[in-house]
C-alpha positions in Angstrom: 125.5 58.4 86.0 125.7 61.6 84.5 126.0 64.7 87.1 127.0 68.7 86.4 129.5 69.9 87.7 128.6 72.7 90.3 130.7 76.1 89.2 133.2 76.9 91.7 136.9 76.7 91.5 137.6 73.9 89.5 136.0 74.8 86.7 137.4 78.1 86.0 140.3 78.2 83.2 141.1 81.2 80.6 139.1 81.5 77.3 141.9 79.1 74.8 139.8 81.1 72.6 139.8 85.3 73.5 142.1 87.5 74.3 143.4 87.9 77.5 142.1 91.6 77.7 144.6 93.1 80.4 142.2 95.8 82.9 144.8 98.6 84.5 145.3 99.4 88.3 143.1 103.0 87.1 140.0 101.6 85.1 139.6 99.0 88.6 139.8 101.7 91.2 137.2 103.9 89.1 135.4 100.6 89.2 136.2 100.3 93.1 134.6 104.1 93.1 131.3 103.5 91.5 130.5 99.6 93.6 126.6 100.6 94.7 126.8 101.5 98.8 126.5 97.9 101.0 123.2 97.0 102.3 124.9 98.2 105.4 126.2 100.6 105.5 123.0 102.1 104.0 121.4 100.9 107.0 124.6 102.7 109.0 124.2 105.8 107.6 120.5 106.0 107.8 120.9 105.8 111.2 123.6 108.4 112.0 122.2 110.6 108.8 118.4 110.3 109.5 118.1 109.3 113.0 115.8 106.2 112.2 116.6 103.6 115.3 118.0 100.3 113.6 114.3 98.1 112.7 113.4 101.5 110.4 116.6 101.6 109.1 116.6 98.1 107.7 112.8 98.3 106.6 112.8 101.6 104.4 116.5 99.6 102.9 115.2 96.2 102.3 111.7 97.0 101.6 113.7 99.4 98.4 112.2 102.0 99.6 115.4 103.7 100.3 115.8 106.2 96.8 111.5 106.9 97.5 112.6 108.2 101.4 115.9 110.6 100.6 113.6 111.9 97.7 111.2 112.3 100.0 113.5 113.7 103.7 115.4 116.4 100.6 112.2 117.8 100.7 111.9 118.6 104.1 109.6 115.0 104.7 110.9 114.5 108.2 113.0 111.1 108.1 111.1 108.7 111.0 107.7 110.5 109.7 108.5 109.2 105.8 110.4 106.1 106.6 106.8 104.9 108.9 104.6 105.9 105.9 106.9 103.7 103.3 107.0 100.7 105.3 104.0 99.8 108.1 101.5 102.7 106.4 101.9 100.9 103.3 101.8 97.5 104.9 98.6 98.4 106.9 97.4 100.1 103.3 98.2 96.7 101.9 96.6 94.4 104.0 93.4 96.6 103.8 92.9 95.9 100.0 94.8 99.0 99.1 96.7 97.7 96.4 99.9 101.0 96.5 102.5 99.0 95.0 100.4 100.2 91.7 101.3 104.2 92.7 104.4 105.9 90.6 107.1 107.0 93.1 105.9 110.6 92.1 102.5 109.8 93.3 103.8 108.6 96.4 106.4 111.9 97.1 103.5 114.5 96.9 100.8 112.1 98.9 104.3 112.1 101.2 105.1 115.4 100.9 101.2 116.7 101.3 101.2 114.7 104.8 104.3 116.0 105.5 103.3 119.6 105.8 99.8 118.8 107.4 97.6 118.7 104.3 96.6 115.0 104.3 96.2 113.8 107.9 97.4 110.2 108.8 93.4 109.1 108.9 92.6 110.3 105.4 96.0 108.8 104.5 93.9 105.4 103.0 91.7 107.5 101.7 93.7 109.7 100.2 95.8 106.6 98.7 92.6 105.2 97.6 91.7 108.6 95.5 94.4 108.7 93.4 94.6 105.0 92.9 91.4 105.2 91.0 92.0 108.4 89.6 95.3 108.1 88.0 95.2 111.2 86.3 94.0 113.9 89.0 96.5 116.1 90.9 97.1 114.7 94.7 95.9 118.3 95.8 92.5 118.1 93.7 92.6 114.6 95.8 93.3 116.5 98.8 90.9 119.2 98.4 87.5 117.3 97.5 89.3 115.1 100.7 88.5 117.8 103.0 91.2 119.8 103.5 92.2 120.7 106.2 91.0 123.3 109.4 93.0 126.7 109.5 94.1 127.6 112.8 91.4 130.3 113.9 89.1 127.1 113.0 90.7 124.4 115.0 91.7 127.0 117.7 88.0 128.5 118.0 86.6 125.1 118.0 89.1 124.1 121.5 88.2 126.9 122.7 84.1 126.1 122.6 84.6 122.5 124.4 86.8 124.2 127.3 84.6 126.5 127.5 81.3 123.9 127.5 83.0 121.0 129.6 85.1 123.4 131.8 84.2 121.0 134.7 86.7 118.9 133.2 89.5 121.0 134.4 89.0 119.9 137.5 89.6 116.3 137.0 92.1 113.9 136.7 94.3 113.9 133.2 91.8 116.6 131.8 93.6 117.4 128.3 92.7 113.0 128.3 88.8 114.2 128.4 88.6 117.5 126.1 91.4 115.9 123.5 89.2 113.0 122.5 85.7 115.9 122.7 87.6 117.3 120.6 88.5 114.6 117.7 85.0 113.7 116.9 84.5 116.8 115.7 88.4 117.3 113.4 89.0 113.8 113.2 90.7 113.6 109.9 91.4 117.9 108.8 93.8 118.5 111.1 97.0 116.5 112.8 96.1 115.0 116.6 99.9 117.5 117.5 98.4 120.5 116.8 95.3 119.7 118.3 96.9 118.9 121.6 99.7 121.8 121.2 96.7 124.0 121.2 94.8 122.5 123.5 97.2 122.6 126.3 98.1 126.2 125.7 93.2 126.5 125.9 94.0 124.8 129.1 97.0 126.4 130.0 94.9 129.8 129.9 92.5 128.4 132.3 95.1 126.5 135.1 
């Protein structure tokens, strides 16, 4: 029975009908300089330059999101925040039925930049992406405004003070921050990053202890 031989060194031979093409050492050197960065080198660089752990660096590179990641970081988004959004964030949204693959890189970057600035919170992120897919011609900035935008610094502090004053007994209990945080987030969830709420809350608790 005839079987086609597998490709390999034994099947390589000069093509007699084509004139040999001589390649100079300079040309080989030029080609070598322009070769794409090996994946393992890229993973190592992302760990060293951007502070990503090995697993996160591998995910960004192997999911082919590294170009978008670097563009986002170059525009001021924190590396870990950008990497998490493009990997676990996308995965969670896909699980919820949101087809993030339909988003253009430009739209992804717009969302990422506003997310990095705190204009889009972790809680409202899926809604922002969903709205962006439903309204491909609408600016991300407009979508964010429709979702309620963000609470100002002054408004946030006012809410924190009101909650703290209303629950002064909590200051005498173990871990008052956790108790008061829950009450505050009921009011501001999706409108301000939790990290900022914690910061303001700690400042107000410190004034009263």
